[in-house]
N, C-alpha and C positions, 0 to 999 in steps of 0.2 A: 967397390966392384958393381960396375955399371947393371944396369937391369934392363935385361931382351926388353927388345920393343915385342908385344903381344899381336900375334895374327891373326888376322881374320880372313873369315871364306865366305864366297857368293853361294848357299846352296837353293837348286833346283828340284822342289816336291809335286809327287807325281799325281797334283791336286788343279782344279780349275780357279788359283788364283792371278790378280792379277798383277805380280810380281815375283824377285825372288829376294828371299832374303839374307841379313849379313849375321853372323854369327861371329863369336869371338872363339879361340880353342884355345883350350888351357896347356901353359909350357910344355907339362909331362905328354902330350899329344903332336906337339906342333913337327915333330923331326919325321910323323909318317904321313903326313898329310901333303896327299897329290891331286892332283886336276882326274877327276876322272871317278874317285874313289867315291862309295856311298858312305856318309856317317849318321850317327843315331842324335836328331836335333827336337826338344820341345817344342811343341806347337799349341796352344789353346786347350792347355790338359792334355795331351795326347803328346806322344811319340811319331814320329817318322824317321824312316831311311831317306835323306835326300843326296841328292849327288854334287860333286866340290868343281864349281863352276868357273871360279876364279876365287886365289891367293892374295892379299894385299897386305900391308903395314900399316896403311890407312887409317884411322882412326875416324870413325861417321861420329857425327855429331847427333846421336841419340843412346842409348843404353843399349849392348846386348845381352844376349843370351850366349852360355858355354855351352860347345857339341857336349855330348854325353861319352859317345864312346865311335871307335872308328870300326865299320864292319870287315873292309877290303884291305888287303896289302898290296895287289896291283888293280889299277883303276878296269872299270866295265866299258867305259865306251872313253873316245880320245877328242880330241878339238877339231877333228874333222865332222865327226858324228854330232856333234853338241853347232857346229855351224848348220849340219842340214836340217835338224831340230830349229833353229832358230829361222833360217829360211821359212820352213812350213809355218811356223808360229805366225810370221807375218804375210807370208802370201796369203795363208787360208784363216784369218784372222783369228785367233785363240791364241792360248797363252803357251807358253814355254811347258807349262805345266802339264796341258794335256795332251802333249804331242809326246812327253816322258811316259806318261799313262799309258799310250798307245803303242809306243816304241821299244820300253821293257819287258819283260816276259812277266808275269805275275808273280814268279817265285823270287824274282831279284829287287820286288816291290813290298816292304814291310811298314807293318804301322800297327800303334798301339793295340791293347783288348784291356777293356773295363772285365776286373779279377772282383771277383767277389771272396772276403774272409773273414772269419768270427773274431770279433774284438775278443772273449775270453772262452778259457777252456771252462769255467762256471757252466752247472748245465742250470736252463731256465726254464722257468715253470711255464706248462704248457697254457698256465690259463693267461698269462698275459700278450700269447700274440692267434690271429687267426688261423685258421685251417691251411690257408695261401701260406703264411709265412711258419706257421711252423713245418710244413714240408721242406721250405729252403732251409730253413735249423738246420733240421735230422739230414736232409743232404751234407750239410756242410762239417755236420760232427761227423761223418763218413769220409769226403773226399777230402775237408780243406778248405779246396778253392773250387768255385765255380764262376763258368764264364755266362753273359748273356744266353749264350744259346743254351748251355744247360740250364737253366733255369726256366727258358721257355719249353723245354722237353718235359720239365719235372711238372709244371703247372700246367703244361698240355695251352697253351694260350700265346698271344704275339707279343698283347701289350704285361709286361712285368715290370715294367717301373713305378709304378704305384707303391708293388710289395717292397722292393727295395728300396723309394723313399721311408719307407716306414718301418724296415729294420733300421736304418740307416739314424731313425729320428729317433728309435729305442737305446740308441748305441748295442747293439747287439752283432752288426757287420762293418766290414769296413771297406772300402774300396780304392783298387790301385789299377794301374794302369802299366801293361807287358809288352814289349816285345812280342812279335809273331813272326816266326822266322819262317818264311811259305817255302822257300827249297832245300830239300833234306838229299844228300849224296845215297845216290844205293850202297848198303854195303853187304857182301857175304860172308858169311861163316866158313874159313875150311878148317880141313883137320887132317895132323902130320904126324909122322912118327917120333917121336923122343930120339934126339944124337943116339943117346943109349939101346936104340931097340933097331937102328936102321939095315945094321948085316943081319946077312940071313941065319948066323946063331945064336943072334941077340933077337930075331924075330920068334924063335923056338923058345927062348924064354918067358917071353912075353904071351904066348899061348900058354903054357905052363903057369902065369900068373891069374889066369881067367879061366882057368879049367874047371873053376865050381860052380863059374854061373854061363850059363849056357847062353843068356843073350848078351853077355861082351864076347864071349869066343862069337858069334854069330858075326859081334861086328867089326873084330879083329879079320875073319873070313873076308867079309864085304870088303873091307880095305883094300887086303889083296887084291881081290880081284877088281876092284876100279883100277889100282897102280897099274894094271896093265895097261889100261886103255887110255888113260888120263893122266897127266903132269899134277893138277891138284883136283884133289877129291874135298867138295863141298861137303858141308853136313849134313843138309838137309837131302843130300844123292846119298850119301852113309846110310842115314837112317833108315829112308825106301828103301834102298836094297837088303841092310838087313831086318828092317822091317822092329827096328827102336824106337825108344822114347831120350830126348834128353841127357834122361840120369844116368842111360846105360851111358854113353858118352862122357860125362862126368866122372862118374867111376873110374873111367880108363885115366884120362886127362891126371886123375889123383892116384893112381900106379905109376905113374909117369911113362907110359906109352904111348901115351896120345898129348900133342899141344892144340891147342885152337890159335887162330888167329884169323882175321877178316879186312876182306879190302873191297875200296872204293872201285866199283864197277859201272860202267855206262848203260845206260837203260835204254839206248839205242842201238838197235837193230839192223847194223849195216848190211846190204846187199853181197852177194857172193864174189866171187873173182870174176875177173872179164870173162866173159862168155865165146864172143864173139869178135872178128875186126870190122872195120867198117864196109859197108855193100859199096858194092862199085857207085859212081855217079852216071848220071844219063848227062848228055850230049846239053841238056836247057839246066841241069842242075852244073853243070860245069861252067856255061857262061853266066849263070849268077852268082857263082862267085867273083870270078874273074870281073864281073861289074862292081860287087861289093868291097873288091881287094882296090878296085879302081877309086871309089869313093869314100873308102878311109884314107885316102892319102892327106884327104884333104877335107874331109868332114867327119864329125863323130856318130852322127847319127843317119841308120837308112832305113826305108819302108821297102820288106818284102812282101810283093804282092803277088802272093800266088793262090792259085783257084783251089777249090778243095781236089785235095788227093793227089796234086802236082809232086809232093815230095819234099817238102821244107822243112819238115820234122830233119831230114839228111843232109840239108844245107844247114840247119843249126847244130849237128854234131861236128861239121868240120872245122867250124870256128871255134866249140867248143874246147876240139881236141888240140889246136894251135893253140888255143890261149894256156890249158892246164900244160901244155908240154913246153911253157915258156914260164911255168912257175907261175904265172895270176891263179886268180880264185873268179869263179864263172858265175851270174846269178839268173835262173830262169825262171821267168813269172809265168804262171800260169791263172786263167781267174779262176779254176775250183779246183784245187787237187782232186776231188773227190771223181770228178766225172772225167778224170786221164790216165788212168789204170795203164792204156796203152803205150801212152808217152813215159811214162815212168818205165815199163818192162822194156822199151826200146833204150831208151838210155842206158838202165841198170845191166841191161846185157852188153853192153860196148864200154862201156867207163865201171862196172861193179861197185867198190867199196867206194871210189872217190864220190857217189851222188850220196845225197842227204838230201830227206826231205821235211819241210818243213809248213807246218798247216795249223788250223784253229782246234784238228783233234787230238790232236798230243795234247798230254797233261802238264803240271807246269812244269813239274823236275826235268821232262823230255827238255822240254822248252827253251829252257837254263843250257841243259846240257847242248842242244843244238847251238844255243848263243856262245857257248866257251870251244866250241868246235870249231866256230865261223874264226872268233879271234888268234887260232891255234891254226888257219890254213887251210881248213878243210877245202878241195877245191871246186867241187861243185854242192849249189844248193838250189834244188828244186822247190819254188815255195808259190802262194797266192800272197796276196799283195803287201801283206806286212811283213814280209822277207824281203824289203826295200829297207828296212831299218834293223836289218842282222848287222855288227861289226865287223866287216870286211876288213882284212890287213891290207890287202892286195889286188881289189877288187880290179879287173879289167875288161870284162863285157859282162853287157846283160842283154838277155833276151825277152822282151813281150809278146808272147805268141798270143793271138787271137786279140791284138792288142786295141779293137774295137768296144772290146764285152764291158757292158757298165760295171760288171761286178769287180773293177779295180778301183772300182769311187767308193771310198766309205759313206756311208751316208749318216749313221749315228753311231757311238758319240763323237763329240768332235775331237781331232783337228777331220773335216770334212776333205780330206786329201786324196785325190788320181795316184796312185802308184805308176801308172804308162807316164806321168807329167814329172812326177818325182826322179823316175830313169833319165826321161830326159835330161832335166836341170841338171842330176848327177854325172849325166856323158858330158855335160857342155862344160862345167866346171872343176871337171876331176880328170881329164883329157882321156876317158874310157868309153869304150864302142859299144854303141847298144842298135841292137835290131828290133823293130817294130817287123812284125808277120802277121798277114790276116789274109785269108781270101776276099774279104768284103770290109779295106779299108776305111775306119773312120774319116769323116769328112776333114777334122782337126788336119788329123795325119796326112791326109792325100792335101791338103792345103798349104801343109809344111814344106812338101815338095816341090809344089810349083813355085812357093817366093824362094826357095832357092835352099831353105833351112835343112833340110834333110835331104839323103839322095833318095833315088826310086831305082828298085830294080821288081822285076816281072816276069813272073811264072806262067807264061798262057795255056799250057799243057798238060795233062794229069801224066802224074809217071808213070810210060809202059805204054803211052799212047791210048789210055782208054776215055773214050769219051765221053763228051759232058751227058747228063738226061738229057730225056727229051721233056721239056716241063708244056703241059697240057693245062690252059683258065678254063673250068669250065662256067657257064655262066648257073645262078641259080636263082631267077627272075623267072625261069620258064616251068611253070609245074611238071609240065611232060618230062622232064630234065630231072625230075624228079623220085626217089623212091615212092612207092605208095604207102600213103599210111605213116609217113617219116618224113620231114622236111628237109632233116639237118645231113642227109645223105645223098649226093646225086647218084643217078645210076651207073653213069661213068664210070664213079669212083667204087661202087659196089662191085662194078663188074670189073675191074681192073684189080680189086684186091683177090676176087676168086681165081680168076688167071694168072697172075700171081701163085698165088699159092696152089695151083694145079699145076706150075711148072716146080713146085720144088722149091720154091723162095720165101724170104720173108719182107716182112710188111712194114713202114712206120708211119704211126700216122699222130700229126702234132697239132694239141689243141690247147693254146695258152691261155686255157683257167682247167683250176684244179678242184673237186669235190665232183659232186654230183647236177647239183644244180643252182644256178647263181642264187636266186630267190624262191622265196614260197610266197605266195600270194591267195587273198580269200576271193572268189569269183561274184562275191554276193556284196560285201561292204568294200572292196578293195584293201586293204588291210595285207604289209606286208612284214616279212619278217626281219625286220630295221635292227640293230643290235643297240644295246642300251646305254655304246659307251663312244659310238660312231657313226655319223652320219650315213651308212652306208647298211645294204642288206649284209643279215646273215649270209652265208650258202648251206645247202644239203648237206651233208657227209653220210654216205645211205651204210657203209658200213660201219658207222659208230651207232649210225642212227641219231643223229644232233646237228643242232644247228651250228655252227661257226664264224664269228668273223673274221677275215684274214688280215684285219690291221690290228687288233689287239689281239684276239685270241679267246675272246670269252664264248663261251658256249651254252647252249642250253638243250633243253628236251624238245623233241619236234611233236607240236601242238595236234591235237588230236581232232579237237573242235576251232573255228576261229574265235580268238583271244578276246577278241573286239564284239563282234554280234552271235558268239557263239554256236555258228550254223560249220554245219561238216564239210562246204565245199572248198578244202582246200586243196591246192595245185603247184604243181612246181615248175618255173620257167627258167630257159637258157640250159644251157649243155654245157659240165665240164668232162672231165679226165674220166673219171669213174663213172658216169653216167656212159659215155663211149664206151666203156670198156664193158660194162653191163651189155647196151644193146647189141655191141660183136659178136658179143657169143649165141647171142639171139639168133643174129644172120648168118653166120657161119658158127655153125653148133659144132664141128669137125677141129676146127683151127685150135692153136692155144692162144690164147688173150691173155698177156699183161700189162701194166701200168705202170710208170716210171715218174713217177712227183714227190714233192716234198712229204706228203703222206703215207708213199710206201717208201722212200729209199731214208729215212730217218739217221743213219750212218752209214761211213762208210762202207763197212761189209755186208750193208745193203746192197749199195751201189754193186759192186764188185757182183756180189751171188747173181744180181739182173742180167750181170752184163756175161758173167760165164753160162748161164743157164741162154743166152742169146746166143753166144758162140757157139754151144752145143747144140744148136737146134731144136733147143728145149721150148722153145716160143716161135710164135708165127707169125704173129701180130704186137707190137709195141705200143700200145699209146701212151704220151707222154707232156710235158708240158716243154721249156728251152731246154732242160734237162736232153734230150737225145737229139738238141742242135751240137753238143760240143761233145768230144770225145770217142765219138762209136765211128768204127772202122773193119767193116764186115765185109768178108767174102758176098754173103748171099743175099743183100739186100737188095730184090729186083724193084723195089717202089717204096713212093713216101707220096701219101696224102696231106695236104693241109685241108682242113676240115673249115677254118672261117679264117680265112684272111683279113674280113673287113673291119674285125674288132682292134685289132692290132693298127690298122691305118688311119682307126677314126679317135683313137686315143689320143685325148685336147694336151700337145706337148710338142713342142716345135722341130722337135726328133722324132716324130711317131713314125712320118714315110721312110727314112732313112734304118729305123729297126727295123721297121716288116721288111725292106729289104735283104737286109743284113740275115734275118732271120731265116728266110724264106731262100736264102743262097745257098746257105748255112745248112737248113735240115732236109734241104734238097740234094747236096753235098754227099749225105751218106749212100742215095741210090746210084747204083753199077760201077761200084769202086775198083773191078779188075776185069774179067776178060770182057763183060756184056755191058753194054746201054743199057741204063738203067730209065725209070721214067718218073714224073713227080707231075701230081693232081694237086691244082689250087683250086678250091672252091670259091666264090665269090659272086656278091649281086655288083660289083661295081668294074667288069669286064674291060671296059676301055680306059681306064684309070693308067697313066704313063707308066706308073712306077709298075705296073703287072706285064706292060709290054714290053720294060727293059729286061724284068727277072725272065719273061719268056725267051727274051734274046739273051741272057745271061751278057745284056750289054752294061758293065759297069760304066763305063764311061759317061754314056747317055744320059743318066742314069746322075753322077756325081757333078756334069756340066748346070743341068736342069736345078739339080736339088741347090746349088752352089749358088746359080743365076738366084733364087728366090731368098736365098737367107741373105745375097745381100741387099737387095731389094727392102727386105723388111729389117733389115738390122738385127741379123740373127750371127751367133757364131758361126764360121771362125773368125769376122769380118769387125767382131767387137766382144770385148769380156760384159760376161753375166752374171752380177751378184745378188742374190735371191734371198730375203729376210724373211721370216717366219715368224711372228708376233703368236704368243700362244698365251689363256688362261682360262680358268675353269668356269669363269664369269664371262661373258659374250659383255658385257659394258665394261670391265676393267679391258678386256682384249681389244676394244673396237678403240678405247681411249688412248692404250697404247702405239697401237698401229699409227692411229692419227696424232702422236705425238712424235714416234719414230721418222713419218713422212714427212711434218713440217721441217723436223729439224733437218734433213739429208737436203733436199728440197732449198733451206737455206742456200746452199751452196751449189748442189749438182741440178737444181733448178730441174730443165726437163727432162733430164735424164733416167728421173727417177716416174716410175709409173707404179700407181695404187696408191693407199693400200688395197685390196679386194680381197672379197672370201672366194677361196679356192673351190676345185672339184668338189674335195670333200670338207666339208664345214670344219667337222667335230673330230674327232681323232685320240682314242683312250682317253675323253673325256675334256679332253682341251680345243676349245672352241680357237679358230685358225684365220689370221689375216697374211696374207703373203703382199711384203715389198720387191718390187724391179730395180735393178740398178744395171743400167748400158753405159757401159764405156768405153767411150772409143780407142783406138788403140794408140795412135799419136795426139803429141798436143797435152796429155795430161801426164800427170808425176800420180803414177797407179800406190806407188806404197805412201805417199801423202794422203790421199785417198780412203786407201784401208785404214789408214789413221785416225781420220775422219769417221769414217765409217763405227769404228772403237768407240770413241768418242762420245758417237750419239748414241751408243747402245748404253756405254754409262750413264748419261746424264739422263735417260728416261727412266733406267730402272733403279735411280736414285730417287724419281718423284714421287711425291706422295701418295699413298695408295698401292703402287706400282712396283714393292720389291719381290713379288713373288712373279711377275712376270716372266716366262720364256723366251728370250729372241734367240734361236738360230740363222748363225750366218755362213752360206753355202755358197764358197766362190766357184766358179766352174761347174753349176750343178749337172748333172749328169742324169 
């Protein structure tokens, strides 16, 4: 009989490996192999779950290892999803494994763990072991197996390998690798009467059997009580109502009164049934929908440019309803889930149980269940940027709300993708519709409308004809304009805050710097609170009375005297949200002042609590960072103040002016969103800046025309592509050498398109010295995929150079 051909599979692993690997499939497993399933494979003395992305019977010209086992019966991705991964890897210059690592929930990624066990059951003489070795040995005698975390906990130290190696040398322990299964379905135990006790007369007999046990009788009575209102009785609910433990239930099972069974249930809590119908459309919204419909006849992408409060959400709802009525799925992307509570509630009120939320605060089991729900066709997914990787089966509409927001761009780790741009790509290749929405569209998206790539629809009026806020620019250069003894607040700002409070309205104050003061300085010798790991000053946080680096998280106690000269003359410079909150409590002692920044809202519940308090009028003045520019839509915000616009405008980045314009209009749009015109006060030392004139006039057209002219003149996006390369090393000489080598290789082909290397504004972060290289690529006349492959090749060559193997080289395509 002819021997069957061996099957080989190409496996992708969730690691930053430069290539995928070919494995052979044992004959007994070959019939179960499918594209997109996970299999267990060995790699470098460990085991991993990898994805099958190719099946072939062509024998490679090198020896292969067998796969160990098959994990899935059904594929977890299909070819379309893998094609997207390949595009992302190519476009953002990274490996498929890095894309897989970001795309798959951690619950679907498995790897092996080192396990220690005893070599022999014979007791070891204590004299042969030191104290630490004996502690591990004794623990193994009790527990049989220990992993590395267990050993670290036992010894209360991080470095445990010397102890393990010593035990291995003495042949007391052995080690093995075991796969860790990250996802565990949630199972609930239920109880039910056996068939012989379900009728009323049989139940009387059951009570006879339990009459000698008060606890058993109580459990049976509790069961009867719960059965009146519940179809299935969980064991936990029965124990709680009857006030008994598991041993009582076990006795009832032994008496053949109860049977126990368990069911797998979802951890996801669905929204309630639909509560409301869609509200009526305004004339402006109807006109916009007609325009979008016309654009969708010839294009898949449309930019919906609607001023704050214009009712873009109602237009989104219209297209969501049409899509799910036709059997399609919808992905609704938002920059940050935690700041969109009101949007979530609006969607849930209309679409109810059809809405699922996907975000980073879900645990790994919940993320897997969302993944599986999307695969089975869940209609509406509201999610942050990682939602773009979910395995949709019939995706027909993507909505990218606040498309200008930088949160759509992943910074670390690789792939450094932009979910907005990935959505645009999906719309182009899969013939699905994409709506980009914003009150302040990014220049890239606006430029795409001018070149005909996107359609363009504009909503210029607020819903209900509410007036746009009045915007006043306050010149902070004149001392007569400032509050006495405090140069941070103008008289106009404080007087209008007081007027707003007198009118029983609320105030938002925006300052894009958290903490109390950005730096601590000695007035005698000039010492400042520099971070030991980064070339930046540490910020003083008054609440915790500590200095903290906002780049690496390093913390230090606040010194009482100068560490350099020993003098007590230490002072704080600059203003953060914490200091502003503190001072406002003194300026307005009767007002309830709160702060909203990353220090006060660590969890989604914190955000919801502050929003609920603000909505309930328990907060008069809310001070915050960029958080307050998103998601706040309340009736009683009479005024918005921008404490310091100059810091935003002067940031060393070609997008600084665009970001400042967007932030000010976004936060200003929170004012006067109902029946009364709001007020926005902007404090600046540069009142003649043309961007501020555009802000004052709410003139997006003037701003975008001027900004595009400057971008074109100085060769910046959207007219060219930018790829930024950051070279890092803990030794400055190695960093310099690596950066020079990288730039030299790049310039050999790309010539003057390569700028640098140069030291960035912050030369050292988390102990790593940095050099930056910028590559500017024209959009026509170049084979961009070939250029990106060349950049990757240069990176590989530099990292293989003598003495530079520990060099880090990060590539950021279309940096944001």
